C-alpha positions as CSV (number, residue, x, y, z in Angstrom):
1,M,-2.3,-14.3,-8.9
2,I,-6.1,-14.4,-8.3
3,S,-8.2,-11.7,-10.0
4,L,-10.8,-10.4,-7.6
5,S,-12.8,-8.8,-10.4
6,D,-12.9,-12.1,-12.3
7,L,-14.0,-14.0,-9.2
8,T,-16.8,-11.5,-8.4
9,R,-18.1,-11.6,-12.1
10,R,-18.2,-15.4,-12.0
11,I,-19.9,-15.5,-8.7
12,D,-22.5,-12.9,-9.8
13,R,-23.2,-15.0,-13.0
14,G,-23.6,-18.1,-10.9
15,E,-20.6,-19.8,-12.6
16,L,-18.8,-20.1,-9.3
17,S,-20.0,-20.4,-5.7
18,P,-18.6,-18.2,-3.0
19,E,-17.5,-21.4,-1.2
20,A,-15.6,-22.6,-4.2
21,A,-13.9,-19.2,-4.6
22,L,-12.8,-19.2,-1.0
23,A,-11.6,-22.8,-1.3
24,E,-9.4,-21.8,-4.2
25,S,-7.5,-19.3,-2.0
26,L,-7.3,-21.6,0.9
27,G,-5.8,-24.3,-1.3
28,V,-3.1,-21.9,-2.6
29,I,-2.3,-20.8,1.0
30,E,-1.8,-24.4,2.0
31,A,0.6,-24.9,-0.9
32,Q,2.5,-21.5,-0.8
33,E,2.6,-20.4,2.8
34,P,5.2,-22.9,4.1
35,T,7.7,-21.3,1.7
36,I,6.6,-17.6,1.6
37,G,5.7,-17.1,5.2
38,A,3.2,-14.3,4.6
39,F,0.9,-15.0,7.6
40,V,1.4,-14.8,11.3
41,H,-2.1,-16.1,12.2
42,R,-4.7,-17.9,10.0
43,A,-8.4,-18.2,10.6
44,R,-9.8,-21.6,11.7
45,N,-12.4,-23.0,9.3
46,P,-13.2,-19.7,7.5
47,R,-16.6,-19.6,5.8
48,A,-17.8,-17.7,2.7
49,A,-20.6,-15.2,3.2
50,G,-23.8,-15.8,1.4
51,E,-24.3,-12.2,0.2
52,G,-22.4,-9.0,-0.5
53,P,-20.4,-7.8,-3.5
54,L,-17.2,-9.4,-2.0
55,R,-18.8,-12.7,-1.0
56,G,-16.3,-15.6,-1.6
57,I,-13.3,-13.2,-1.6
58,A,-10.5,-14.2,0.8
59,V,-8.9,-11.2,2.4
60,A,-5.7,-11.0,4.4
61,I,-5.2,-8.3,7.1
62,K,-1.9,-6.6,8.1
63,D,-1.2,-7.4,11.7
64,I,-1.4,-3.9,13.0
65,I,-5.1,-3.8,12.2
66,D,-7.4,-5.1,14.9
67,T,-9.4,-8.2,14.4
68,S,-11.9,-9.5,17.0
69,D,-11.3,-13.2,16.3
70,L,-7.5,-13.2,15.6
71,P,-4.6,-11.8,17.6
72,T,-3.1,-8.4,16.7
73,E,0.6,-8.6,17.6
74,M,2.0,-5.7,15.5
75,G,5.2,-7.5,14.7
76,S,6.3,-7.1,18.4
77,S,6.9,-9.4,21.3
78,I,5.3,-6.7,23.5
79,Y,1.9,-7.7,22.1
80,K,2.5,-11.4,21.8
81,G,-1.0,-13.1,22.0
82,W,-2.8,-9.7,22.3
83,Q,-6.5,-10.2,21.4
84,P,-8.6,-7.2,20.6
85,R,-12.3,-7.3,21.5
86,A,-13.4,-5.4,18.3
87,D,-12.6,-5.4,14.6
88,A,-11.1,-2.2,13.1
89,S,-13.5,-0.2,11.1
90,V,-11.9,-1.3,7.8
91,V,-12.3,-5.0,8.8
92,I,-16.0,-4.4,9.5
93,M,-16.3,-2.7,6.1
94,L,-14.9,-5.7,4.4
95,K,-17.1,-8.2,6.3
96,R,-20.2,-6.1,5.6
97,A,-19.3,-6.3,1.9
98,G,-19.1,-10.1,2.2
99,A,-15.4,-10.7,2.3
100,T,-13.9,-13.5,4.4
101,V,-10.9,-12.7,6.6
102,V,-8.5,-15.7,6.3
103,G,-5.6,-14.5,8.3
104,K,-3.2,-11.8,9.6
105,T,-0.1,-11.0,7.6
106,T,3.4,-10.2,8.7
107,T,4.4,-6.6,9.4
108,T,7.6,-5.0,10.5
109,A,7.4,-4.1,14.2
110,F,4.8,-1.3,14.6
111,A,4.9,-0.9,10.8
112,A,8.4,0.6,11.0
113,L,11.9,-0.6,10.1
114,D,12.8,-4.1,11.2
115,P,12.2,-6.6,8.4
116,T,10.1,-9.7,8.6
117,A,11.0,-13.2,7.5
118,T,8.6,-13.1,4.6
119,L,10.0,-13.9,1.2
120,N,9.4,-12.1,-2.1
121,P,7.3,-14.5,-4.3
122,R,9.0,-13.1,-7.4
123,N,12.5,-14.1,-6.2
124,H,12.9,-15.7,-2.8
125,G,16.4,-14.2,-2.3
126,H,14.9,-10.7,-2.1
127,T,12.7,-8.8,0.3
128,P,9.0,-8.3,-0.4
129,G,9.4,-4.8,1.1
130,G,7.8,-3.3,4.1
131,S,6.1,-2.6,6.3
132,S,3.2,-4.4,4.7
133,A,5.4,-7.4,3.8
134,G,3.0,-10.2,4.2
135,S,0.0,-8.5,2.5
136,A,2.0,-7.8,-0.7
137,A,3.5,-11.2,-0.7
138,A,0.2,-13.0,-0.1
139,V,-1.3,-11.4,-3.1
140,A,1.8,-11.9,-5.3
141,A,1.9,-15.6,-4.4
142,G,-1.7,-16.0,-5.4
143,M,-2.8,-16.9,-1.9
144,V,-5.5,-14.2,-1.7
145,P,-7.1,-11.8,-4.2
146,L,-7.2,-8.9,-1.7
147,A,-5.1,-7.7,1.3
148,L,-5.0,-4.7,3.6
149,G,-1.9,-2.8,4.3
150,T,-1.0,0.6,5.7
151,Q,1.4,3.4,4.6
152,T,3.0,6.1,6.7
153,A,5.9,6.7,4.3
154,G,5.9,4.1,1.6
155,S,4.6,0.8,3.1
156,V,1.9,0.1,0.5
157,I,3.3,1.3,-2.8
158,R,6.9,0.2,-2.3
159,P,6.2,-3.5,-1.5
160,A,3.6,-3.6,-4.3
161,S,6.4,-2.5,-6.7
162,F,8.8,-5.1,-5.3
163,C,6.2,-7.9,-5.4
164,G,4.6,-7.0,-8.8
165,V,1.1,-6.4,-7.6
166,A,-1.4,-3.5,-7.9
167,A,-1.9,-1.3,-4.8
168,I,-3.7,1.9,-3.8
169,K,-2.9,4.2,-1.0
170,P,-6.1,6.1,-1.1
171,S,-6.7,9.8,-0.2
172,Y,-6.1,10.4,3.5
173,R,-8.9,9.0,5.6
174,L,-11.0,7.6,2.7
175,L,-10.5,4.4,4.7
176,P,-10.8,5.0,8.5
177,S,-7.8,4.2,10.7
178,V,-10.0,3.5,13.7
179,G,-8.6,0.2,15.2
180,V,-5.3,0.5,13.4
181,K,-2.1,0.8,15.6
182,C,-1.0,4.4,15.2
183,Y,2.5,5.4,14.2
184,S,1.8,8.9,12.9
185,W,-1.8,10.3,13.1
186,T,-1.0,12.9,10.4
187,L,0.3,10.3,7.9
188,D,-1.1,6.8,8.6
189,T,-3.2,5.6,5.7
190,V,-4.9,2.2,5.1
191,G,-4.4,0.8,1.6
192,L,-5.2,-2.2,-0.6
193,F,-3.2,-4.8,-2.5
194,A,-4.7,-6.9,-5.4
195,A,-3.6,-8.5,-8.6
196,G,-4.7,-5.7,-10.9
197,V,-6.1,-2.1,-10.9
198,E,-9.6,-3.2,-11.7
199,D,-9.5,-5.5,-8.6
200,L,-8.5,-2.5,-6.5
201,A,-11.4,-0.4,-7.9
202,V,-14.0,-3.1,-7.3
203,A,-12.8,-3.8,-3.8
204,L,-12.6,-0.1,-2.7
205,A,-16.0,0.6,-4.2
206,A,-17.5,-2.3,-2.4
207,M,-15.9,-1.4,1.0
208,T,-16.8,2.2,0.9
209,E,-20.2,1.8,-0.9
210,R,-19.1,4.3,-3.5
211,P,-19.6,2.7,-6.9
212,E,-18.2,5.7,-8.7
213,L,-14.7,4.6,-7.6
214,A,-15.0,1.7,-10.1
215,R,-16.8,3.7,-12.9
216,Y,-14.8,6.9,-13.6
217,P,-15.1,7.7,-17.3
218,L,-12.0,8.9,-19.2
219,T,-13.9,10.9,-21.8
220,E,-11.0,13.0,-22.9
221,P,-7.3,12.1,-23.6
222,L,-5.5,11.8,-20.3
223,R,-2.9,14.4,-19.5
224,I,0.0,12.8,-17.6
225,G,2.8,14.8,-15.9
226,V,6.0,12.9,-15.4
227,V,7.8,13.8,-12.1
228,T,11.2,12.5,-11.2
229,Q,11.4,13.9,-7.6
230,D,15.1,14.8,-7.9
231,F,15.1,16.0,-4.3
232,A,14.5,12.4,-3.3
233,G,17.8,11.1,-4.7
234,S,18.9,9.0,-7.6
235,V,17.2,5.9,-8.9
236,E,18.6,2.6,-10.1
237,A,18.6,1.8,-13.9
238,A,15.6,-0.5,-13.4
239,S,13.3,2.2,-12.0
240,D,14.5,4.7,-14.6
241,A,13.7,2.2,-17.4
242,A,10.3,1.4,-15.9
243,L,9.3,5.1,-15.9
244,R,10.4,5.5,-19.5
245,I,8.6,2.4,-20.5
246,A,5.4,3.6,-18.8
247,A,5.6,7.1,-20.2
248,A,6.1,5.7,-23.7
249,A,3.2,3.2,-23.4
250,A,0.9,6.0,-22.2
251,D,1.9,8.3,-25.0
252,K,1.4,5.5,-27.6
253,A,-2.1,4.8,-26.2
254,G,-3.1,8.4,-26.7
255,A,-2.3,10.2,-23.5
256,G,-0.6,13.6,-23.5
257,V,2.7,13.1,-21.6
258,R,4.9,15.9,-20.5
259,V,7.6,16.4,-17.8
260,L,6.5,18.4,-14.7
261,E,8.8,20.4,-12.5
262,L,7.7,20.7,-8.9
263,A,8.1,23.9,-6.9
264,E,10.6,24.2,-4.0
265,V,7.8,23.8,-1.4
266,F,7.5,20.2,-2.4
267,A,11.1,19.5,-1.6
268,E,10.6,21.2,1.7
269,A,7.6,19.1,2.3
270,W,9.6,15.9,1.6
271,D,12.0,16.9,4.4
272,A,9.1,17.8,6.7
273,Q,7.5,14.3,6.3
274,A,10.3,12.7,8.3
275,I,10.0,15.3,11.2
276,I,6.3,14.7,11.4
277,Q,6.6,11.0,11.3
278,D,9.4,10.7,13.9
279,F,7.8,13.3,16.3
280,E,4.4,11.6,16.2
281,A,5.9,8.1,16.6
282,H,7.2,9.1,20.0
283,R,3.7,10.1,21.1
284,A,1.9,7.2,19.4
285,L,4.4,4.7,20.9
286,A,5.0,6.5,24.2
287,W,3.8,3.7,26.4
288,E,5.9,1.1,24.6
289,Y,9.0,3.3,24.6
290,Q,8.7,4.1,28.3
291,T,7.8,0.7,29.7
292,H,9.2,-1.8,27.1
293,H,12.1,0.1,25.7
294,D,14.4,-3.0,25.4
295,E,11.7,-5.1,23.8
296,I,11.2,-2.7,20.9
297,A,12.8,-4.1,17.7
298,P,16.4,-3.0,17.3
299,K,16.1,-0.7,14.2
300,L,13.0,1.0,15.5
301,R,14.5,1.4,19.0
302,A,17.7,3.0,17.6
303,K,15.6,5.3,15.4
304,M,13.4,6.4,18.4
305,D,16.5,6.9,20.5
306,E,18.0,9.1,17.8
307,T,14.9,11.2,17.3
308,A,13.8,11.6,20.9
309,G,14.8,15.3,21.0
310,I,12.6,16.6,18.2
311,A,11.0,19.8,19.6
312,P,7.3,20.4,19.4
313,S,8.1,23.7,17.6
314,A,9.8,21.7,14.8
315,H,6.7,19.6,14.5
316,V,4.5,22.7,14.2
317,Q,6.8,24.1,11.6
318,A,6.8,20.9,9.6
319,L,3.0,20.8,9.7
320,A,3.0,24.3,8.3
321,V,5.2,23.3,5.4
322,A,2.9,20.3,4.8
323,N,-0.1,22.6,4.6
324,R,1.6,24.9,2.2
325,A,2.5,22.0,-0.1
326,R,-1.0,20.6,0.1
327,A,-2.5,24.0,-0.9
328,A,0.0,24.2,-3.8
329,F,-0.6,20.8,-5.2
330,D,-3.7,21.6,-7.3
331,G,-1.7,24.3,-9.0
332,A,1.1,21.9,-9.7
333,L,-1.3,19.8,-11.7
334,A,-2.8,22.8,-13.6
335,D,-1.6,21.2,-16.9
336,A,-2.0,17.5,-16.0
337,D,-4.8,15.2,-14.7
338,V,-2.4,12.9,-12.9
339,I,1.3,12.5,-12.1
340,L,3.4,9.5,-13.2
341,T,6.5,8.9,-11.0
342,Y,8.6,6.2,-9.4
343,S,7.2,3.7,-6.9
344,A,10.6,2.8,-5.5
345,P,14.3,3.5,-6.1
346,G,14.8,0.2,-7.8
347,V,14.1,-3.5,-7.6
348,A,13.6,-5.2,-4.2
349,P,16.9,-5.3,-2.3
350,K,18.7,-8.7,-2.0
351,G,18.3,-10.5,1.2
352,L,16.0,-9.7,4.2
353,A,18.2,-7.2,6.0
354,S,16.4,-4.2,4.5
355,T,12.8,-3.6,3.3
356,G,14.0,-0.9,0.9
357,E,13.7,2.9,0.9
358,P,10.4,4.8,0.9
359,R,12.0,8.1,-0.4
360,F,9.8,8.2,-3.6
361,N,6.6,7.8,-1.5
362,R,7.1,10.2,1.4
363,L,5.9,13.3,-0.4
364,W,2.7,11.8,-1.6
365,T,1.8,10.3,1.7
366,L,2.4,13.7,3.4
367,L,0.1,15.4,0.8
368,G,-2.6,12.8,1.5
369,V,-3.2,12.2,-2.2
370,P,-4.2,8.9,-3.8
371,C,-1.4,6.8,-5.3
372,V,-1.8,3.6,-7.4
373,N,1.1,1.2,-8.2
374,V,1.2,-0.3,-11.6
375,T,3.8,-2.9,-12.6
376,A,5.7,-1.5,-15.5
377,D,8.7,-3.8,-16.1
378,I,10.3,-7.1,-15.1
379,A,14.0,-6.8,-14.3
380,D,16.7,-9.5,-13.9
381,G,15.8,-12.3,-11.6
382,G,12.1,-12.0,-12.3
383,L,11.9,-8.9,-10.1
384,S,9.2,-6.5,-10.8
385,V,9.4,-2.7,-11.0
386,G,6.4,-0.5,-10.5
387,V,5.5,3.1,-11.3
388,Q,2.8,5.1,-9.5
389,I,-0.1,7.3,-10.6
390,V,-0.8,10.2,-8.3
391,A,-3.9,12.3,-8.4
392,R,-5.3,15.3,-6.5
393,F,-6.8,14.8,-3.0
394,G,-10.2,13.1,-3.2
395,E,-9.8,12.1,-6.9
396,D,-9.3,8.4,-6.1
397,A,-11.7,7.4,-8.9
398,K,-9.6,9.3,-11.4
399,A,-6.4,7.9,-10.1
400,L,-7.7,4.3,-10.5
401,A,-9.1,5.0,-14.0
402,A,-5.7,6.5,-15.0
403,A,-3.8,3.6,-13.5
404,R,-6.1,1.1,-15.3
405,F,-5.5,3.1,-18.6
406,L,-1.7,2.8,-18.0
407,E,-1.9,-0.9,-17.0
408,D,-3.8,-1.6,-20.3
409,A,-1.3,0.4,-22.3
410,L,1.6,-1.5,-20.9
411,R,0.0,-4.8,-21.8
412,K,-0.2,-3.9,-25.5
């Protein structure tokens, strides 16, 4: 994989030109893309910017995010060849920071259920996850040092775990969703993929012009609360091992590690997430469902048919549960700085029929809190297993610092 932070340091010191840094990514894309299939569109003759903290950095954009010079097809035949006139806000933020968009990556249709043909670079016989399949795979294959994805349930953290890359789902709306195809306006969150946690911090700080995101000091021993989310179901042995390995590494590195039990309201919120997501998807995709029903991808179409009868009152009640859980979250972390929990139920599923389950991500997405995936273990077949650090809303800098602490601890 390509380290964004290493590239930016070398460029800043004059050891590497932005053009050479960009050329490195383009060369790997040419070599790897025919096998991995991470891209749906690639930029013609991309050029490195001459200034900006991300100059020379190649970035890939999930294909539900609008780009003015590349089509945005959303993984659906309904939008085949669709060309937006404007860049999404997050794309402009990247360009202003000097990054170069090199292509659009594969997404499940409307960032929902139907898998793409993208292969997992760790093991080609397994899914890279979804819905941000191409973005996670492009980083894992070393094609780009940075990629954008989105998460409505688990579409950033889960594929990051499956592909063995770092990723952040920031606090809700830290990155604007203007120009991103909506699935659920209460849940949709733009996130980042990179090789390591430092890379995420550098990129997010540059995009948002908030340098503190990359400079949070851990002046006291970190207090980590381990959460297993029993209400989300059982885990495979690989994920159980990864959580134990991560907790032991953090403890050995000097953190205070203890098990946290979540109150019942969080289990209720976990259930509420699906109601909110499905109800809002019917409104966000109302035109597509009404006028192009048979063109909607099969799994998504079946899901929408199944959930068409959710009443507005159920949506209101689910939002009320979500608000209670959000209000209770600070109290849940009274004795911890961050939470350590599973990123996925296990390793990436075999084959491409399923992108895996988001059940260990749904609660945190609903709460709108920052989550960072850290690779904790490598299982059979070279498949990666991640864990995630979760912090309070708005404490993205702390989440990144804690994730970097854990990443360093796991390397020792």
